[in-house]
C-alpha positions as CSV (number, residue, x, y, z in Angstrom):
1,M,105.5,107.9,-151.3
2,G,108.9,106.7,-152.4
3,R,109.7,105.1,-149.1
4,H,106.6,102.9,-149.2
5,A,107.4,101.6,-152.7
6,P,109.9,99.0,-151.5
7,Q,107.6,97.8,-148.8
8,Q,104.7,97.4,-151.2
9,S,107.0,95.5,-153.6
10,E,108.0,93.2,-150.7
11,H,104.3,92.6,-149.8
12,H,103.4,91.9,-153.4
13,T,106.3,89.5,-153.8
14,G,105.5,87.7,-150.5
15,T,101.8,87.4,-151.5
16,L,102.8,86.0,-154.9
17,V,105.2,83.5,-153.5
18,T,102.8,82.4,-150.7
19,S,100.0,81.9,-153.3
20,V,102.2,79.9,-155.6
21,L,103.3,77.7,-152.8
22,S,99.8,77.2,-151.5
23,Y,98.5,76.2,-154.9
24,S,101.5,73.9,-155.4
25,V,100.7,72.1,-152.1
26,L,97.0,71.8,-153.1
27,I,97.9,70.3,-156.5
28,A,100.5,68.0,-155.1
29,A,98.1,66.8,-152.4
30,A,95.3,66.4,-154.8
31,T,97.4,64.1,-157.0
32,I,97.8,61.7,-154.1
33,L,94.6,62.2,-152.1
34,N,92.1,61.7,-154.9
35,P,89.2,59.2,-154.8
36,N,90.6,57.3,-157.8
37,N,93.9,56.6,-156.1
38,K,93.5,52.8,-155.3
39,A,96.6,52.9,-153.1
40,L,94.7,55.2,-150.6
41,P,91.9,53.2,-149.0
42,V,89.3,55.7,-147.9
43,S,86.0,54.3,-146.6
44,G,84.0,57.4,-147.6
45,V,84.0,61.1,-148.1
46,G,85.4,62.8,-145.1
47,Q,86.6,59.5,-143.5
48,M,90.3,60.0,-144.1
49,S,92.7,59.6,-141.3
50,F,95.8,61.6,-140.5
51,H,97.9,58.6,-141.6
52,Q,96.3,58.7,-145.0
53,A,96.5,62.4,-145.2
54,A,100.3,62.1,-144.5
55,L,100.6,60.1,-147.7
56,A,100.2,63.4,-149.6
57,L,103.9,63.9,-148.8
58,S,104.9,60.4,-149.8
59,P,106.9,61.7,-152.8
60,L,109.3,63.1,-150.3
61,G,110.2,59.7,-149.0
62,E,110.6,58.9,-145.3
63,I,110.8,62.5,-144.3
64,G,107.3,63.1,-145.6
65,P,105.4,61.9,-142.5
66,I,107.8,63.7,-140.2
67,L,107.2,67.0,-142.1
68,F,103.5,66.4,-142.0
69,A,103.6,65.8,-138.2
70,V,105.7,68.9,-137.6
71,G,103.3,70.9,-139.8
72,I,100.2,69.6,-138.0
73,I,101.7,70.3,-134.5
74,G,102.9,73.7,-135.5
75,A,99.6,74.7,-137.2
76,G,97.7,73.5,-134.1
77,M,99.9,75.5,-131.7
78,V,99.4,78.6,-133.8
79,A,95.8,78.2,-134.8
80,L,94.2,76.9,-131.6
81,P,94.8,80.1,-129.5
82,V,93.7,82.3,-132.4
83,L,90.6,80.3,-133.2
84,V,89.5,79.9,-129.5
85,A,90.2,83.6,-128.7
86,S,88.4,84.8,-131.9
87,L,85.3,82.6,-131.2
88,C,85.2,83.8,-127.5
89,Y,85.6,87.4,-128.5
90,A,82.8,87.2,-131.0
91,V,80.4,85.5,-128.5
92,A,81.4,88.0,-125.7
93,E,80.8,91.0,-128.0
94,A,77.5,89.6,-129.1
95,M,76.4,89.0,-125.5
96,G,77.7,92.3,-124.3
97,W,80.2,90.7,-121.9
98,K,83.4,92.3,-120.8
99,S,86.2,90.6,-122.8
100,G,89.9,90.9,-123.6
101,L,93.0,88.8,-122.8
102,S,94.4,92.0,-121.2
103,E,91.6,92.0,-118.7
104,H,92.1,90.4,-115.3
105,P,90.3,87.0,-115.1
106,W,88.1,88.2,-112.3
107,D,87.0,91.2,-114.2
108,A,85.9,89.2,-117.3
109,K,84.8,86.0,-115.7
110,R,82.4,84.9,-118.5
111,F,84.9,85.5,-121.2
112,Y,87.6,83.4,-119.5
113,F,85.1,80.8,-118.5
114,L,84.0,80.5,-122.2
115,I,87.6,80.1,-123.2
116,S,88.0,77.3,-120.7
117,V,84.9,75.5,-121.9
118,V,85.9,75.7,-125.5
119,V,89.4,74.3,-124.8
120,F,87.9,71.5,-122.6
121,V,85.4,70.5,-125.3
122,A,88.1,70.5,-128.0
123,A,90.3,68.3,-125.8
124,A,87.4,66.0,-124.8
125,A,86.6,65.3,-128.4
126,N,89.7,63.2,-128.6
127,F,88.2,60.8,-126.0
128,F,85.0,60.2,-128.0
129,R,86.8,58.8,-131.1
130,I,85.9,61.7,-133.2
131,N,88.0,61.7,-136.4
132,A,89.7,65.0,-136.5
133,V,90.0,65.0,-140.3
134,T,86.3,64.3,-140.5
135,A,85.6,67.2,-138.2
136,L,87.8,69.5,-140.3
137,Y,86.0,68.2,-143.4
138,W,82.5,68.9,-142.2
139,S,83.6,72.3,-140.7
140,Q,84.6,73.4,-144.1
141,I,81.3,72.2,-145.6
142,L,79.5,74.2,-142.9
143,A,81.7,77.2,-143.7
144,G,80.8,76.9,-147.4
145,V,77.1,76.7,-146.6
146,L,77.3,79.8,-144.4
147,T,79.2,81.8,-147.0
148,V,76.0,82.7,-148.9
149,P,74.0,84.2,-146.0
150,I,77.2,86.0,-144.8
151,L,77.7,87.4,-148.2
152,I,74.1,88.7,-148.3
153,F,74.5,90.2,-144.9
154,I,77.8,91.9,-146.0
155,L,76.0,93.4,-149.0
156,V,73.1,94.7,-147.0
157,L,75.5,96.2,-144.5
158,A,77.7,97.7,-147.2
159,N,74.6,99.5,-148.6
160,N,73.6,101.0,-145.3
161,R,75.0,104.5,-145.2
162,R,74.1,105.0,-141.5
163,V,76.6,102.3,-140.7
164,M,79.2,102.7,-143.5
165,K,79.0,106.5,-143.8
166,V,80.6,106.4,-147.2
167,T,79.7,103.5,-149.5
168,N,79.9,102.5,-153.2
169,T,76.7,102.9,-155.2
170,R,74.1,100.1,-154.9
171,W,74.9,98.9,-158.4
172,Q,78.6,98.7,-157.7
173,N,78.0,96.6,-154.6
174,F,75.5,94.5,-156.6
175,W,77.9,93.6,-159.3
176,I,80.7,93.0,-156.8
177,G,78.4,90.6,-154.9
178,A,77.2,89.0,-158.1
179,A,80.7,88.4,-159.2
180,V,81.6,86.7,-155.9
181,G,78.4,84.8,-155.9
182,A,79.1,83.5,-159.5
183,L,82.5,82.3,-158.4
184,L,81.1,80.5,-155.4
185,A,78.3,79.0,-157.5
186,A,80.9,77.9,-160.1
187,G,83.1,76.3,-157.4
188,A,80.1,74.5,-155.8
189,T,79.0,73.2,-159.3
190,L,82.5,72.0,-160.1
191,L,82.7,70.2,-156.7
192,L,79.4,68.5,-157.2
193,W,80.4,67.5,-160.7
194,K,83.7,66.0,-159.4
195,L,81.9,64.1,-156.7
196,Q,79.4,62.6,-159.2
197,A,82.2,61.6,-161.6
């Protein structure tokens, strides 16, 4: 028990520092990238370009755009393989296909073919003048819309003792779900209120 205490402390400290940094970045970016900022010409919601997004780091001076570019490239190199692989894993499991990056390509043809198609579509999007920031914006809107049915599915699944074996009581799951739902509803209401202002 004692040996794990320092590790837990490190995890808690790391989580706290990461959360503070994340919220600081959000607040700093929001002060620059807000609809009332007349120095940032945005044609409409979700129509921001990467150049305009880079202005979020303008307080840093000339190094701001460089840091933004390095961050975007680094995030892409890290996130793209993870997102593509997770998407293809989910589809392959749902379809009952043999999958796994440890599998030989000829043993999991459909899985590797799906990875190739997804990467090709992502690359081809650049040639159709699709604004990447707009795509990211609407993908988050879609994620927010899908949160509600996913939450309901999780609650139904969590109350199924045949699947979970050991579960909380139905009332515990209900109040947990209600609390999360209330937070989501409050966030959505605040967003709509801000957009109307």
